[in-house]
ROMAR-194534 format. One line per field, with one value per residue: residue in one letter; x, y, z of N, C-alpha, C in turn. Coordinates in Angstrom, 1 decimal, always signed. Atoms other than C-alpha are relative to their C-alpha. Last residue first. Layout:
# residues N
residuo (A_...)
n.east (X_...)
n.north (Y_...)
n.up (Z_...)
ca.east (X_...)
ca.north (Y_...)
ca.up (Z_...)
c.east (X_...)
c.north (Y_...)
c.up (Z_...)
//
This chain:
# residues 120
residuo (X_X_X_X_X_X_X_X_X_X_X_X_X_X_X_X_X_X_X_X_X_X_X_X_X_X_X_X_X_X_X_X_X_X_X_X_X_X_X_X_X_X_X_X_X_X_X_X_X_X_X_X_X_X_X_X_X_X_X_X_X_X_X_X_X_X_X_X_X_X_X_X_X_X_X_X_X_X_X_X_X_X_X_X_X_X_X_X_X_X_X_X_X_X_X_X_X_X_X_X_X_X_X_X_X_X_X_X_X_X_X_X_X_X_X_X_X_X_X_X)
n.east (+1.2_+0.8_+0.4_+1.0_+1.2_+0.5_+0.5_+1.2_+1.1_+0.4_+0.7_+1.3_+0.9_+0.3_+1.0_+1.2_+0.6_+0.3_+1.1_+1.2_+0.4_+0.6_+1.3_+0.0_-1.4_+0.1_-0.4_-1.1_+0.1_+0.5_-0.3_-1.4_-0.7_+0.3_-0.7_-1.4_-0.2_+0.3_-1.1_-1.3_+0.2_+0.0_-1.4_-0.7_+0.5_-0.6_-1.5_-0.4_+0.1_-1.1_-1.2_-0.1_-0.1_-1.3_+0.1_-0.9_-0.1_+1.2_+1.0_-0.4_+0.1_+1.4_+0.5_-0.5_+0.7_+1.3_+0.0_-0.5_+1.2_+1.1_-0.1_-0.4_+1.1_+1.2_-0.3_+0.1_+1.4_+0.7_-0.5_+0.7_+1.4_+0.0_-0.1_+1.2_-0.5_+0.6_+1.3_-0.2_+1.1_+0.6_-1.0_-1.0_-1.3_-1.0_-0.3_+0.0_-1.1_-1.3_-0.3_-0.5_-1.4_-1.0_+0.0_-0.6_-1.5_-0.6_+0.1_-0.9_-1.4_-0.3_+0.0_-1.2_-1.2_-0.1_-0.3_-1.4_-0.8_+0.0_-0.9_-1.4)
n.north (-0.2_-1.0_+0.6_+1.0_-0.7_-0.6_+1.1_+0.5_-1.0_+0.3_+1.3_-0.1_-0.9_+0.8_+1.0_-0.7_-0.5_+1.1_+0.7_-0.9_+0.0_+1.4_+0.2_+1.5_+0.5_+1.3_+0.0_-0.9_-0.8_-1.3_-0.7_+0.0_-0.9_-1.4_-0.4_-0.1_-1.3_-1.1_+0.0_-0.5_-1.5_-0.8_-0.1_-1.0_-1.4_-0.5_-0.1_-1.4_-0.9_+0.3_-0.5_-1.5_-0.5_-0.2_+0.5_+1.2_+1.1_+0.3_+0.4_+1.3_+1.0_+0.2_+0.7_+1.4_+0.6_+0.2_+1.0_+1.2_+0.6_+0.5_+1.4_+1.0_+0.0_+0.7_+1.4_+0.6_+0.1_+1.1_+1.3_+0.3_+0.3_+1.3_+0.9_+0.0_-0.4_-1.1_-0.6_-1.4_-0.9_+0.2_-0.4_+1.1_-0.4_+1.1_+0.1_-1.3_-0.8_+0.6_-0.3_-1.4_-0.1_+0.7_-0.7_-1.3_+0.1_+0.4_-1.1_-1.0_+0.5_+0.0_-1.4_-0.6_+0.6_-0.5_-1.4_+0.0_+0.4_-1.1_-1.1_+0.3)
n.up (+0.7_-0.8_-1.3_+0.2_+0.3_-1.3_-0.8_+0.6_-0.3_-1.4_-0.1_+0.7_-0.8_-1.2_+0.3_+0.3_-1.3_-0.8_+0.6_-0.1_-1.3_-0.3_+0.6_+0.0_+0.1_-0.6_-1.4_-0.3_-1.3_+0.0_+1.2_+0.3_-0.9_+0.3_+1.3_-0.3_-0.7_+0.9_+1.0_-0.6_-0.3_+1.2_+0.5_-0.8_+0.4_+1.3_-0.1_-0.5_+1.1_+1.0_-0.6_+0.1_-1.4_-0.6_-1.4_-0.4_+1.1_+0.8_-1.0_-0.5_+1.1_+0.2_-1.2_+0.1_+1.1_-0.4_-1.1_+0.6_+0.8_-0.8_-0.5_+1.0_+1.0_-0.6_+0.0_+1.3_+0.5_-0.8_+0.4_+1.2_-0.4_-0.4_+1.2_+0.8_+1.4_+0.7_-0.1_-0.5_+0.3_+1.3_+1.1_+0.3_-0.3_-0.3_-1.4_-0.7_+0.6_-0.3_-1.4_-0.1_+0.5_-0.9_-1.3_+0.2_+0.2_-1.3_-0.9_+0.5_-0.1_-1.5_-0.4_+0.6_-0.7_-1.3_+0.1_+0.4_-1.1_-0.9_+0.5_-0.3)
ca.east (-15.7_-13.0_-11.5_-11.5_-9.7_-7.0_-6.5_-6.3_-3.8_-1.7_-1.7_-0.9_+1.9_+3.4_+3.1_+4.9_+7.6_+8.4_+8.3_+10.5_+13.0_+13.2_+13.6_+16.4_+17.3_+13.8_+14.6_+14.6_+12.5_+12.4_+14.4_+14.6_+11.1_+9.7_+11.6_+10.5_+6.9_+7.0_+8.8_+6.5_+3.3_+4.5_+5.4_+1.9_+0.3_+2.6_+1.5_-2.2_-2.9_-1.6_-3.9_-6.8_-6.2_-7.0_-10.5_-10.5_-12.9_-14.3_-11.4_-8.8_-10.6_-11.0_-7.3_-6.3_-8.5_-7.1_-3.5_-4.0_-6.1_-3.3_-0.3_-0.7_-2.6_-0.1_+2.8_+1.1_+0.5_+4.0_+5.4_+3.3_+4.7_+8.2_+7.6_+6.2_+9.1_+7.2_+9.3_+12.4_+12.0_+14.7_+15.8_+12.7_+11.1_+7.8_+5.2_+4.6_+5.5_+3.3_+0.5_+0.9_+0.8_-2.2_-4.4_-3.5_-4.1_-7.5_-8.6_-7.4_-9.1_-12.3_-12.4_-11.5_-14.0_-16.7_-16.0_-16.0_-19.3_-20.9_-19.8_-21.2)
ca.north (-2.3_-2.6_-5.8_-4.4_-1.3_-3.4_-5.3_-2.1_-0.6_-3.8_-3.5_+0.2_-0.2_-3.2_-1.3_+1.8_-0.4_-2.4_+0.6_+2.7_-0.2_-0.7_+3.1_+3.7_+7.4_+8.7_+12.3_+12.7_+9.8_+8.9_+5.7_+4.1_+5.2_+3.7_+0.5_+0.2_+0.8_-2.1_-4.4_-3.6_-3.9_-7.2_-8.6_-7.6_-9.5_-12.5_-12.8_-11.9_-15.1_-17.3_-15.6_-16.1_-19.9_-20.6_-21.8_-19.8_-17.5_-15.0_-14.9_-14.8_-12.0_-10.0_-10.4_-9.4_-6.3_-5.3_-5.7_-3.8_-1.1_-0.6_-0.5_+2.5_+4.8_+3.8_+4.8_+8.1_+9.0_+8.1_+10.1_+13.1_+13.0_+12.7_+15.8_+17.7_+16.8_+16.8_+14.6_+12.7_+8.9_+6.3_+5.9_+5.6_+8.8_+8.4_+11.2_+12.5_+9.3_+7.2_+9.7_+9.4_+5.6_+5.4_+8.0_+6.7_+3.2_+4.1_+5.9_+3.1_+0.4_+2.3_+3.0_-0.6_-2.1_+0.2_-0.7_-4.4_-4.1_-2.1_-4.7_-7.6)
ca.up (+12.5_+15.2_+13.8_+10.3_+11.5_+13.1_+9.8_+7.9_+10.3_+10.0_+6.2_+6.2_+8.7_+6.9_+3.6_+5.0_+6.7_+3.5_+1.3_+3.7_+4.1_+0.4_-0.2_+2.3_+1.7_+1.0_+0.4_-3.4_-4.4_-8.1_-8.9_-5.5_-4.6_-7.8_-7.4_-3.7_-4.6_-7.0_-4.6_-1.7_-3.8_-5.4_-2.0_-0.8_-3.7_-3.2_+0.5_+0.1_-2.0_+0.7_+3.2_+0.9_+0.5_-3.1_-4.0_-7.2_-9.1_-6.6_-4.0_-6.8_-8.5_-5.3_-4.5_-8.0_-7.8_-4.4_-5.5_-8.8_-7.1_-4.5_-6.8_-9.1_-6.7_-4.1_-6.3_-6.9_-3.3_-2.2_-5.1_-4.2_-0.7_-2.3_-4.3_-1.2_+1.1_+4.5_+6.7_+5.6_+5.3_+4.9_+8.5_+10.7_+12.1_+10.5_+10.8_+7.3_+5.4_+7.7_+7.3_+3.6_+3.9_+6.2_+4.4_+0.9_+2.0_+3.5_+0.3_-1.9_+0.1_+0.4_-3.4_-4.4_-1.9_-3.2_-6.8_-5.9_-4.0_-6.8_-9.3_-7.2)
c.east (-0.9_-1.4_-0.9_-0.5_-1.1_-1.4_-0.6_-0.6_-1.3_-1.1_-0.5_-0.8_-1.4_-0.9_-0.3_-1.1_-1.4_-0.8_-0.5_-1.2_-1.3_-0.5_-0.6_-1.4_+0.0_+1.3_-0.1_+0.5_+1.2_+0.0_-0.4_+0.4_+1.5_+0.7_-0.3_+0.7_+1.5_+0.2_-0.2_+1.1_+1.3_-0.1_+0.1_+1.5_+0.7_-0.5_+0.7_+1.5_+0.5_+0.0_+1.2_+1.2_+0.2_-0.2_+1.3_-0.4_+1.0_+0.2_-1.3_-1.0_+0.3_-0.2_-1.4_-0.4_+0.4_-0.8_-1.4_-0.1_+0.4_-1.1_-1.2_-0.1_+0.3_-1.2_-1.1_+0.4_-0.1_-1.4_-0.7_+0.4_-0.8_-1.4_+0.0_+0.1_-1.2_+0.7_-0.3_-1.4_+0.4_-1.1_-0.7_+1.0_+1.1_+1.3_+1.2_+0.5_+0.2_+1.2_+1.3_+0.2_+0.5_+1.4_+1.1_+0.1_+0.7_+1.5_+0.8_+0.0_+1.0_+1.4_+0.4_+0.2_+1.3_+1.2_+0.1_+0.5_+1.5_+0.9_+0.0_+0.9)
c.north (-1.3_+0.1_+0.9_-0.6_-1.0_+0.7_+0.4_-1.1_-0.5_+1.0_-0.3_-1.3_+0.1_+0.8_-0.8_-1.0_+0.7_+0.5_-1.1_-0.7_+0.9_+0.0_-1.4_-0.4_-1.5_-0.7_-1.3_-0.1_+0.9_+0.8_+1.5_+0.9_+0.0_+1.0_+1.4_+0.5_+0.3_+1.4_+1.1_+0.2_+0.5_+1.5_+0.8_+0.1_+1.1_+1.3_+0.5_+0.1_+1.4_+0.9_-0.3_+0.6_+1.6_+0.6_+0.1_-0.4_-1.1_-1.3_-0.5_-0.6_-1.4_-1.1_-0.3_-0.9_-1.5_-0.8_-0.3_-1.2_-1.3_-0.6_-0.5_-1.4_-1.0_+0.0_-0.9_-1.5_-0.7_-0.1_-1.1_-1.3_-0.3_-0.4_-1.4_-0.9_-0.2_+0.5_+1.1_+0.6_+1.4_+0.9_-0.3_+0.5_-1.1_+0.7_-1.0_-0.1_+1.3_+0.8_-0.6_+0.4_+1.4_+0.2_-0.6_+0.8_+1.3_-0.2_-0.3_+1.2_+1.1_-0.4_+0.1_+1.4_+0.7_-0.4_+0.7_+1.5_+0.1_-0.4_+1.1_+1.2)
c.up (+0.1_-0.6_+0.8_+1.3_-0.3_-0.2_+1.3_+0.7_-0.6_+0.4_+1.4_+0.1_-0.5_+0.9_+1.2_-0.3_-0.3_+1.3_+0.8_-0.6_+0.2_+1.4_+0.2_-0.6_-0.1_-0.2_+0.7_+1.4_+0.2_+1.3_+0.1_-1.2_-0.2_+1.0_-0.3_-1.3_+0.2_+0.5_-1.0_-1.0_+0.6_+0.3_-1.2_-0.4_+0.8_-0.4_-1.3_+0.0_+0.4_-1.2_-0.9_+0.6_-0.1_+1.4_+0.7_+1.4_+0.3_-0.8_-0.7_+1.0_+0.5_-1.0_-0.2_+1.2_-0.1_-1.0_+0.4_+1.1_-0.6_-0.8_+0.7_+0.6_-1.1_-0.9_+0.6_-0.1_-1.3_-0.4_+0.8_-0.6_-1.2_+0.6_+0.5_-1.3_-0.9_-1.3_-1.0_-0.1_+0.6_-0.3_-1.3_-1.1_-0.3_+0.4_+0.4_+1.4_+0.8_-0.5_+0.5_+1.4_-0.1_-0.5_+0.9_+1.4_-0.2_-0.2_+1.3_+0.9_-0.4_+0.2_+1.5_+0.5_-0.6_+0.8_+1.4_-0.1_-0.3_+1.2_+0.9_-0.5)
//
């Protein structure tokens, strides 16, 4: 089980970094300005902080409780959005609407992950 968990954590983090950095680089929504290196690093770092926590808590709840997995995902995703928003609000230089950016980036990443699971 440990190998499965570590593999899940690694794959989830890599995919999240790919999806959310790509979102940052190509998005045209208000709140994101393309290719600011410090903000790109910020996007990477906040995802390195939030993604493993979310994935680990999800796994632990799946292993040790009988809670509905969808209902577990909702507060975990809210946690990720709010945490990232706080970091973007405090440290971003070019992200003008940090809550909107955090919400949209996480929605994009979550949806892309679901679509990828359907394909695989």
